[in-house]
Biopython code that builds the backbone (N, CA, C, O; Angstrom):
import numpy as np
from Bio.PDB.StructureBuilder import StructureBuilder

atoms = [
    (1, "MET", "N", (-233.027, 178.230, -56.751)),
    (1, "MET", "CA", (-232.419, 177.977, -55.445)),
    (1, "MET", "C", (-230.944, 178.350, -55.504)),
    (1, "MET", "O", (-230.235, 177.947, -56.426)),
    (2, "ASP", "N", (-230.483, 179.115, -54.530)),
    (2, "ASP", "CA", (-229.091, 179.544, -54.462)),
    (2, "ASP", "C", (-228.263, 178.485, -53.752)),
    (2, "ASP", "O", (-228.482, 178.208, -52.573)),
    (3, "THR", "N", (-227.304, 177.887, -54.472)),
    (3, "THR", "CA", (-226.433, 176.873, -53.870)),
    (3, "THR", "C", (-225.029, 177.399, -53.653)),
    (3, "THR", "O", (-224.126, 176.625, -53.336)),
    (4, "SER", "N", (-224.821, 178.701, -53.816)),
    (4, "SER", "CA", (-223.475, 179.264, -53.689)),
    (4, "SER", "C", (-222.912, 179.125, -52.279)),
    (4, "SER", "O", (-221.694, 179.112, -52.102)),
    (5, "SER", "N", (-223.784, 179.022, -51.268)),
    (5, "SER", "CA", (-223.292, 178.887, -49.898)),
    (5, "SER", "C", (-223.058, 177.428, -49.513)),
    (5, "SER", "O", (-222.557, 177.148, -48.424)),
    (6, "THR", "N", (-223.419, 176.492, -50.402)),
    (6, "THR", "CA", (-223.229, 175.078, -50.122)),
    (6, "THR", "C", (-221.820, 174.674, -50.536)),
    (6, "THR", "O", (-221.439, 174.792, -51.700)),
    (7, "ASN", "N", (-221.055, 174.195, -49.560)),
    (7, "ASN", "CA", (-219.683, 173.787, -49.829)),
    (7, "ASN", "C", (-219.394, 172.575, -48.974)),
    (7, "ASN", "O", (-219.228, 172.699, -47.760)),
    (8, "ASN", "N", (-219.329, 171.395, -49.590)),
    (8, "ASN", "CA", (-219.136, 170.156, -48.846)),
    (8, "ASN", "C", (-217.746, 170.024, -48.244)),
    (8, "ASN", "O", (-217.530, 169.160, -47.394)),
    (9, "THR", "N", (-216.794, 170.859, -48.660)),
    (9, "THR", "CA", (-215.436, 170.744, -48.130)),
    (9, "THR", "C", (-215.193, 171.676, -46.954)),
    (9, "THR", "O", (-214.130, 171.610, -46.336)),
    (10, "SER", "N", (-216.146, 172.541, -46.627)),
    (10, "SER", "CA", (-215.933, 173.470, -45.519)),
    (10, "SER", "C", (-216.107, 172.742, -44.186)),
    (10, "SER", "O", (-216.955, 171.858, -44.062)),
    (11, "PRO", "N", (-215.308, 173.114, -43.198)),
    (11, "PRO", "CA", (-215.412, 172.467, -41.885)),
    (11, "PRO", "C", (-216.774, 172.677, -41.246)),
    (11, "PRO", "O", (-217.378, 173.743, -41.373)),
    (12, "VAL", "N", (-217.246, 171.654, -40.562)),
    (12, "VAL", "CA", (-218.525, 171.712, -39.874)),
    (12, "VAL", "C", (-218.339, 172.330, -38.494)),
    (12, "VAL", "O", (-219.162, 173.136, -38.059)),
    (13, "LEU", "N", (-217.264, 171.957, -37.803)),
    (13, "LEU", "CA", (-216.974, 172.466, -36.464)),
    (13, "LEU", "C", (-216.058, 173.676, -36.549)),
    (13, "LEU", "O", (-215.483, 173.961, -37.599)),
    (14, "THR", "N", (-215.926, 174.383, -35.439)),
    (14, "THR", "CA", (-214.938, 175.446, -35.322)),
    (14, "THR", "C", (-214.010, 175.108, -34.165)),
    (14, "THR", "O", (-214.358, 174.311, -33.294)),
    (15, "ILE", "N", (-212.837, 175.710, -34.159)),
    (15, "ILE", "CA", (-211.852, 175.452, -33.113)),
    (15, "ILE", "C", (-212.190, 176.276, -31.881)),
    (15, "ILE", "O", (-212.348, 177.494, -31.968)),
    (16, "ASN", "N", (-212.302, 175.611, -30.728)),
    (16, "ASN", "CA", (-212.492, 176.304, -29.453)),
    (16, "ASN", "C", (-211.158, 176.924, -29.051)),
    (16, "ASN", "O", (-210.151, 176.225, -28.943)),
    (17, "LYS", "N", (-211.152, 178.215, -28.834)),
    (17, "LYS", "CA", (-209.920, 178.960, -28.555)),
    (17, "LYS", "C", (-209.549, 178.920, -27.068)),
    (17, "LYS", "O", (-210.420, 178.887, -26.199)),
    (18, "ALA", "N", (-208.237, 178.923, -26.795)),
    (18, "ALA", "CA", (-207.699, 178.995, -25.431)),
    (18, "ALA", "C", (-207.127, 180.394, -25.214)),
    (18, "ALA", "O", (-206.694, 181.050, -26.161)),
    (19, "GLU", "N", (-207.128, 180.843, -23.959)),
    (19, "GLU", "CA", (-206.577, 182.164, -23.652)),
    (19, "GLU", "C", (-205.067, 182.197, -23.824)),
    (19, "GLU", "O", (-204.525, 183.192, -24.304)),
    (20, "ASN", "N", (-204.384, 181.134, -23.443)),
    (20, "ASN", "CA", (-202.927, 181.053, -23.540)),
    (20, "ASN", "C", (-202.548, 179.781, -24.305)),
    (20, "ASN", "O", (-202.099, 178.809, -23.699)),
    (21, "PRO", "N", (-202.728, 179.781, -25.645)),
    (21, "PRO", "CA", (-202.521, 178.554, -26.415)),
    (21, "PRO", "C", (-201.067, 178.087, -26.431)),
    (21, "PRO", "O", (-200.127, 178.882, -26.404)),
    (22, "THR", "N", (-200.924, 176.757, -26.475)),
    (22, "THR", "CA", (-199.588, 176.134, -26.514)),
    (22, "THR", "C", (-199.114, 175.865, -27.937)),
    (22, "THR", "O", (-197.935, 175.593, -28.158)),
    (23, "GLY", "N", (-200.027, 175.940, -28.900)),
    (23, "GLY", "CA", (-199.708, 175.574, -30.276)),
    (23, "GLY", "C", (-200.186, 174.173, -30.621)),
    (23, "GLY", "O", (-200.139, 173.761, -31.780)),
    (24, "GLU", "N", (-200.647, 173.440, -29.608)),
    (24, "GLU", "CA", (-201.200, 172.114, -29.835)),
    (24, "GLU", "C", (-202.724, 172.188, -29.805)),
    (24, "GLU", "O", (-203.306, 173.166, -29.338)),
    (25, "HIS", "N", (-203.355, 171.129, -30.315)),
    (25, "HIS", "CA", (-204.815, 171.038, -30.307)),
    (25, "HIS", "C", (-205.241, 169.715, -29.690)),
    (25, "HIS", "O", (-204.541, 168.708, -29.800)),
    (26, "ILE", "N", (-206.392, 169.731, -29.044)),
    (26, "ILE", "CA", (-207.001, 168.533, -28.480)),
    (26, "ILE", "C", (-208.178, 168.167, -29.382)),
    (26, "ILE", "O", (-209.065, 168.982, -29.636)),
    (27, "ILE", "N", (-208.165, 166.923, -29.858)),
    (27, "ILE", "CA", (-209.213, 166.430, -30.734)),
    (27, "ILE", "C", (-210.049, 165.432, -29.941)),
    (27, "ILE", "O", (-209.573, 164.341, -29.625)),
    (28, "ALA", "N", (-211.281, 165.789, -29.618)),
    (28, "ALA", "CA", (-212.181, 164.910, -28.866)),
    (28, "ALA", "C", (-213.047, 164.149, -29.864)),
    (28, "ALA", "O", (-213.648, 164.737, -30.763)),
    (29, "VAL", "N", (-213.098, 162.832, -29.688)),
    (29, "VAL", "CA", (-213.807, 161.948, -30.604)),
    (29, "VAL", "C", (-215.095, 161.463, -29.927)),
    (29, "VAL", "O", (-215.133, 161.261, -28.713)),
    (30, "LYS", "N", (-216.126, 161.285, -30.716)),
    (30, "LYS", "CA", (-217.395, 160.780, -30.180)),
    (30, "LYS", "C", (-217.179, 159.431, -29.509)),
    (30, "LYS", "O", (-216.377, 158.620, -29.970)),
    (31, "LYS", "N", (-217.896, 159.199, -28.423)),
    (31, "LYS", "CA", (-217.685, 158.001, -27.603)),
    (31, "LYS", "C", (-217.908, 156.695, -28.360)),
    (31, "LYS", "O", (-217.238, 155.703, -28.075)),
    (32, "ASP", "N", (-218.823, 156.674, -29.307)),
    (32, "ASP", "CA", (-219.099, 155.453, -30.046)),
    (32, "ASP", "C", (-218.218, 155.292, -31.294)),
    (32, "ASP", "O", (-218.384, 154.335, -32.050)),
    (33, "ALA", "N", (-217.290, 156.217, -31.506)),
    (33, "ALA", "CA", (-216.408, 156.185, -32.674)),
    (33, "ALA", "C", (-215.069, 155.536, -32.324)),
    (33, "ALA", "O", (-214.694, 155.449, -31.155)),
    (34, "ASN", "N", (-214.369, 155.092, -33.337)),
    (34, "ASN", "CA", (-213.067, 154.475, -33.176)),
    (34, "ASN", "C", (-211.988, 155.566, -33.151)),
    (34, "ASN", "O", (-211.748, 156.233, -34.157)),
    (35, "LEU", "N", (-211.350, 155.735, -32.010)),
    (35, "LEU", "CA", (-210.321, 156.757, -31.832)),
    (35, "LEU", "C", (-209.186, 156.583, -32.845)),
    (35, "LEU", "O", (-208.702, 157.566, -33.406)),
    (36, "GLU", "N", (-208.764, 155.351, -33.080)),
    (36, "GLU", "CA", (-207.655, 155.079, -34.005)),
    (36, "GLU", "C", (-207.960, 155.538, -35.426)),
    (36, "GLU", "O", (-207.069, 156.021, -36.126)),
    (37, "ASP", "N", (-209.208, 155.393, -35.858)),
    (37, "ASP", "CA", (-209.571, 155.817, -37.206)),
    (37, "ASP", "C", (-209.368, 157.317, -37.397)),
    (37, "ASP", "O", (-208.967, 157.757, -38.474)),
    (38, "VAL", "N", (-209.642, 158.097, -36.362)),
    (38, "VAL", "CA", (-209.469, 159.549, -36.454)),
    (38, "VAL", "C", (-207.989, 159.910, -36.318)),
    (38, "VAL", "O", (-207.508, 160.798, -37.021)),
    (39, "ILE", "N", (-207.271, 159.244, -35.436)),
    (39, "ILE", "CA", (-205.835, 159.506, -35.279)),
    (39, "ILE", "C", (-205.099, 159.293, -36.597)),
    (39, "ILE", "O", (-204.139, 160.006, -36.890)),
    (40, "LYS", "N", (-205.532, 158.328, -37.388)),
    (40, "LYS", "CA", (-204.877, 158.020, -38.667)),
    (40, "LYS", "C", (-204.910, 159.185, -39.648)),
    (40, "LYS", "O", (-204.152, 159.196, -40.617)),
    (41, "LEU", "N", (-205.780, 160.166, -39.409)),
    (41, "LEU", "CA", (-205.836, 161.342, -40.276)),
    (41, "LEU", "C", (-204.631, 162.261, -40.072)),
    (41, "LEU", "O", (-204.330, 163.081, -40.940)),
    (42, "ALA", "N", (-203.941, 162.137, -38.942)),
    (42, "ALA", "CA", (-202.757, 162.960, -38.663)),
    (42, "ALA", "C", (-201.636, 162.562, -39.621)),
    (42, "ALA", "O", (-201.511, 161.391, -39.979)),
    (43, "LYS", "N", (-200.825, 163.530, -40.035)),
    (43, "LYS", "CA", (-199.711, 163.231, -40.945)),
    (43, "LYS", "C", (-198.713, 162.284, -40.310)),
    (43, "LYS", "O", (-198.097, 161.472, -41.001)),
    (44, "ASP", "N", (-198.545, 162.383, -38.983)),
    (44, "ASP", "CA", (-197.664, 161.479, -38.248)),
    (44, "ASP", "C", (-198.429, 160.951, -37.033)),
    (44, "ASP", "O", (-198.293, 161.485, -35.933)),
    (45, "PRO", "N", (-199.232, 159.902, -37.232)),
    (45, "PRO", "CA", (-200.061, 159.384, -36.132)),
    (45, "PRO", "C", (-199.271, 158.978, -34.887)),
    (45, "PRO", "O", (-199.818, 158.986, -33.784)),
    (46, "LYS", "N", (-198.002, 158.626, -35.048)),
    (46, "LYS", "CA", (-197.188, 158.224, -33.893)),
    (46, "LYS", "C", (-196.802, 159.414, -33.024)),
    (46, "LYS", "O", (-196.342, 159.233, -31.896)),
    (47, "SER", "N", (-196.983, 160.630, -33.537)),
    (47, "SER", "CA", (-196.584, 161.825, -32.781)),
    (47, "SER", "C", (-197.678, 162.341, -31.856)),
    (47, "SER", "O", (-197.423, 163.244, -31.059)),
    (48, "VAL", "N", (-198.887, 161.795, -31.939)),
    (48, "VAL", "CA", (-199.974, 162.295, -31.096)),
    (48, "VAL", "C", (-199.895, 161.677, -29.702)),
    (48, "VAL", "O", (-199.335, 160.597, -29.515)),
    (49, "THR", "N", (-200.457, 162.374, -28.746)),
    (49, "THR", "CA", (-200.570, 161.868, -27.375)),
    (49, "THR", "C", (-202.019, 161.478, -27.157)),
    (49, "THR", "O", (-202.922, 162.306, -27.277)),
    (50, "ARG", "N", (-202.231, 160.220, -26.837)),
    (50, "ARG", "CA", (-203.595, 159.722, -26.585)),
    (50, "ARG", "C", (-204.074, 160.176, -25.207)),
    (50, "ARG", "O", (-203.323, 160.160, -24.232)),
    (51, "LEU", "N", (-205.319, 160.572, -25.154)),
    (51, "LEU", "CA", (-205.975, 160.970, -23.906)),
    (51, "LEU", "C", (-207.192, 160.064, -23.744)),
    (51, "LEU", "O", (-208.336, 160.510, -23.832)),
    (52, "ASP", "N", (-206.918, 158.778, -23.504)),
    (52, "ASP", "CA", (-207.973, 157.760, -23.513)),
    (52, "ASP", "C", (-209.088, 158.033, -22.514)),
    (52, "ASP", "O", (-210.244, 157.710, -22.786)),
    (53, "ILE", "N", (-208.772, 158.616, -21.371)),
    (53, "ILE", "CA", (-209.785, 158.830, -20.339)),
    (53, "ILE", "C", (-210.899, 159.765, -20.822)),
    (53, "ILE", "O", (-212.028, 159.690, -20.338)),
    (54, "ILE", "N", (-210.577, 160.648, -21.782)),
    (54, "ILE", "CA", (-211.604, 161.545, -22.327)),
    (54, "ILE", "C", (-211.884, 161.243, -23.801)),
    (54, "ILE", "O", (-212.524, 162.043, -24.483)),
    (55, "HIS", "N", (-211.410, 160.095, -24.298)),
    (55, "HIS", "CA", (-211.611, 159.652, -25.683)),
    (55, "HIS", "C", (-211.176, 160.756, -26.644)),
    (55, "HIS", "O", (-211.954, 161.245, -27.464)),
    (56, "ALA", "N", (-209.893, 161.132, -26.510)),
    (56, "ALA", "CA", (-209.343, 162.228, -27.298)),
    (56, "ALA", "C", (-207.846, 162.006, -27.512)),
    (56, "ALA", "O", (-207.266, 161.038, -27.019)),
    (57, "PHE", "N", (-207.241, 162.921, -28.256)),
    (57, "PHE", "CA", (-205.790, 162.912, -28.443)),
    (57, "PHE", "C", (-205.354, 164.341, -28.713)),
    (57, "PHE", "O", (-206.176, 165.189, -29.060)),
    (58, "CYS", "N", (-204.064, 164.614, -28.555)),
    (58, "CYS", "CA", (-203.570, 165.962, -28.813)),
    (58, "CYS", "C", (-202.268, 165.896, -29.593)),
    (58, "CYS", "O", (-201.592, 164.869, -29.637)),
    (59, "GLY", "N", (-201.940, 167.020, -30.203)),
    (59, "GLY", "CA", (-200.712, 167.118, -30.968)),
    (59, "GLY", "C", (-200.652, 168.444, -31.698)),
    (59, "GLY", "O", (-201.533, 169.292, -31.558)),
    (60, "THR", "N", (-199.592, 168.607, -32.479)),
    (60, "THR", "CA", (-199.412, 169.791, -33.302)),
    (60, "THR", "C", (-199.790, 169.420, -34.733)),
    (60, "THR", "O", (-199.213, 168.502, -35.315)),
    (61, "PHE", "N", (-200.760, 170.135, -35.293)),
    (61, "PHE", "CA", (-201.291, 169.793, -36.605)),
    (61, "PHE", "C", (-201.315, 171.025, -37.504)),
    (61, "PHE", "O", (-201.550, 172.139, -37.036)),
    (62, "ASP", "N", (-201.072, 170.819, -38.794)),
    (62, "ASP", "CA", (-201.162, 171.924, -39.744)),
    (62, "ASP", "C", (-202.629, 172.198, -40.086)),
    (62, "ASP", "O", (-203.517, 171.441, -39.696)),
    (63, "LYS", "N", (-202.870, 173.283, -40.815)),
    (63, "LYS", "CA", (-204.242, 173.701, -41.131)),
    (63, "LYS", "C", (-204.982, 172.620, -41.915)),
    (63, "LYS", "O", (-206.159, 172.367, -41.656)),
    (64, "GLU", "N", (-204.315, 171.989, -42.859)),
    (64, "GLU", "CA", (-204.960, 170.946, -43.670)),
    (64, "GLU", "C", (-205.467, 169.796, -42.795)),
    (64, "GLU", "O", (-206.581, 169.310, -42.987)),
    (65, "THR", "N", (-204.651, 169.371, -41.846)),
    (65, "THR", "CA", (-205.040, 168.275, -40.952)),
    (65, "THR", "C", (-206.153, 168.723, -40.015)),
    (65, "THR", "O", (-207.097, 167.969, -39.777)),
    (66, "LEU", "N", (-206.060, 169.942, -39.478)),
    (66, "LEU", "CA", (-207.129, 170.455, -38.609)),
    (66, "LEU", "C", (-208.455, 170.505, -39.367)),
    (66, "LEU", "O", (-209.500, 170.178, -38.805)),
    (67, "ASP", "N", (-208.421, 170.912, -40.637)),
    (67, "ASP", "CA", (-209.646, 170.943, -41.434)),
    (67, "ASP", "C", (-210.244, 169.546, -41.589)),
    (67, "ASP", "O", (-211.465, 169.388, -41.578)),
    (68, "LYS", "N", (-209.388, 168.535, -41.735)),
    (68, "LYS", "CA", (-209.874, 167.149, -41.816)),
    (68, "LYS", "C", (-210.584, 166.752, -40.519)),
    (68, "LYS", "O", (-211.652, 166.139, -40.545)),
    (69, "PHE", "N", (-209.974, 167.113, -39.387)),
    (69, "PHE", "CA", (-210.601, 166.801, -38.101)),
    (69, "PHE", "C", (-211.929, 167.543, -37.950)),
    (69, "PHE", "O", (-212.928, 166.964, -37.524)),
    (70, "LEU", "N", (-211.929, 168.824, -38.302)),
    (70, "LEU", "CA", (-213.122, 169.656, -38.138)),
    (70, "LEU", "C", (-214.307, 169.146, -38.954)),
    (70, "LEU", "O", (-215.457, 169.319, -38.550)),
    (71, "SER", "N", (-214.039, 168.528, -40.082)),
    (71, "SER", "CA", (-215.124, 168.066, -40.941)),
    (71, "SER", "C", (-215.420, 166.572, -40.789)),
    (71, "SER", "O", (-216.325, 166.054, -41.444)),
    (72, "HIS", "N", (-214.671, 165.880, -39.937)),
    (72, "HIS", "CA", (-214.867, 164.437, -39.773)),
    (72, "HIS", "C", (-216.101, 164.174, -38.906)),
    (72, "HIS", "O", (-216.246, 164.787, -37.849)),
    (73, "PRO", "N", (-216.992, 163.275, -39.334)),
    (73, "PRO", "CA", (-218.234, 163.042, -38.580)),
    (73, "PRO", "C", (-218.036, 162.418, -37.196)),
    (73, "PRO", "O", (-218.940, 162.483, -36.363)),
    (74, "ASP", "N", (-216.869, 161.813, -36.932)),
    (74, "ASP", "CA", (-216.626, 161.193, -35.625)),
    (74, "ASP", "C", (-215.973, 162.135, -34.614)),
    (74, "ASP", "O", (-215.798, 161.770, -33.451)),
    (75, "VAL", "N", (-215.617, 163.334, -35.044)),
    (75, "VAL", "CA", (-214.997, 164.316, -34.138)),
    (75, "VAL", "C", (-216.097, 165.161, -33.517)),
    (75, "VAL", "O", (-216.961, 165.691, -34.215)),
    (76, "ARG", "N", (-216.052, 165.281, -32.171)),
    (76, "ARG", "CA", (-217.078, 166.087, -31.498)),
    (76, "ARG", "C", (-216.575, 167.462, -31.090)),
    (76, "ARG", "O", (-217.377, 168.374, -30.889)),
    (77, "ARG", "N", (-215.243, 167.634, -30.962)),
    (77, "ARG", "CA", (-214.706, 168.943, -30.580)),
    (77, "ARG", "C", (-213.227, 169.034, -30.953)),
    (77, "ARG", "O", (-212.484, 168.057, -30.852)),
    (78, "VAL", "N", (-212.818, 170.225, -31.385)),
    (78, "VAL", "CA", (-211.406, 170.538, -31.615)),
    (78, "VAL", "C", (-211.124, 171.791, -30.799)),
    (78, "VAL", "O", (-211.768, 172.823, -30.985)),
    (79, "SER", "N", (-210.149, 171.692, -29.889)),
    (79, "SER", "CA", (-209.839, 172.814, -28.995)),
    (79, "SER", "C", (-208.350, 173.097, -28.997)),
    (79, "SER", "O", (-207.527, 172.190, -29.111)),
    (80, "GLU", "N", (-208.021, 174.376, -28.869)),
    (80, "GLU", "CA", (-206.625, 174.729, -28.648)),
    (80, "GLU", "C", (-206.246, 174.257, -27.247)),
    (80, "GLU", "O", (-207.020, 174.413, -26.303)),
    (81, "ASP", "N", (-205.065, 173.685, -27.119)),
    (81, "ASP", "CA", (-204.536, 173.358, -25.792)),
    (81, "ASP", "C", (-203.967, 174.653, -25.233)),
    (81, "ASP", "O", (-203.400, 175.448, -25.982)),
    (82, "GLY", "N", (-204.105, 174.879, -23.947)),
    (82, "GLY", "CA", (-203.642, 176.136, -23.389)),
    (82, "GLY", "C", (-203.069, 176.000, -21.999)),
    (82, "GLY", "O", (-203.339, 175.032, -21.288)),
    (83, "PHE", "N", (-202.274, 176.986, -21.622)),
    (83, "PHE", "CA", (-201.712, 177.037, -20.276)),
    (83, "PHE", "C", (-202.742, 177.641, -19.336)),
    (83, "PHE", "O", (-203.478, 178.557, -19.705)),
    (84, "MET", "N", (-202.786, 177.121, -18.126)),
    (84, "MET", "CA", (-203.684, 177.649, -17.094)),
    (84, "MET", "C", (-202.992, 178.825, -16.393)),
    (84, "MET", "O", (-201.785, 178.785, -16.154)),
    (85, "ASP", "N", (-203.753, 179.859, -16.069)),
    (85, "ASP", "CA", (-203.222, 180.957, -15.278)),
    (85, "ASP", "C", (-203.086, 180.516, -13.831)),
    (85, "ASP", "O", (-203.876, 179.708, -13.343)),
    (86, "ASP", "N", (-202.086, 181.047, -13.150)),
    (86, "ASP", "CA", (-201.899, 180.729, -11.726)),
    (86, "ASP", "C", (-202.932, 181.416, -10.876)),
    (86, "ASP", "O", (-202.928, 181.263, -9.655)),
]
sb = StructureBuilder()
sb.init_structure("model")
sb.init_model(0)
sb.init_chain("A")
sb.init_seg("    ")
for serial, (resi, resn, name, xyz) in enumerate(atoms, 1):
    if name == "N":
        sb.init_residue(resn, " ", resi, " ")
    sb.init_atom(name, np.array(xyz, "f"), 0.0, 1.0, " ", f" {name:<3s}", serial, name[0])
structure = sb.get_structure()
């Protein structure tokens, strides 16, 4: 059996891309999960903006932190935040 493609540290999700990204990301958490537990993965949890109405938060995160979010079982989506066209 070939296990070379098995890598437990690789992200499970991928980042949803925006047409006009702001440099921030929106992290959507599963409804039955604790939002605070996922926010704590950020290097500076006080710097995130909570989006409670959609059970999410946003902020500027480095690649290492984004990888943590992407592989966390309580995260349902990671998206680039973007500007809307007029």
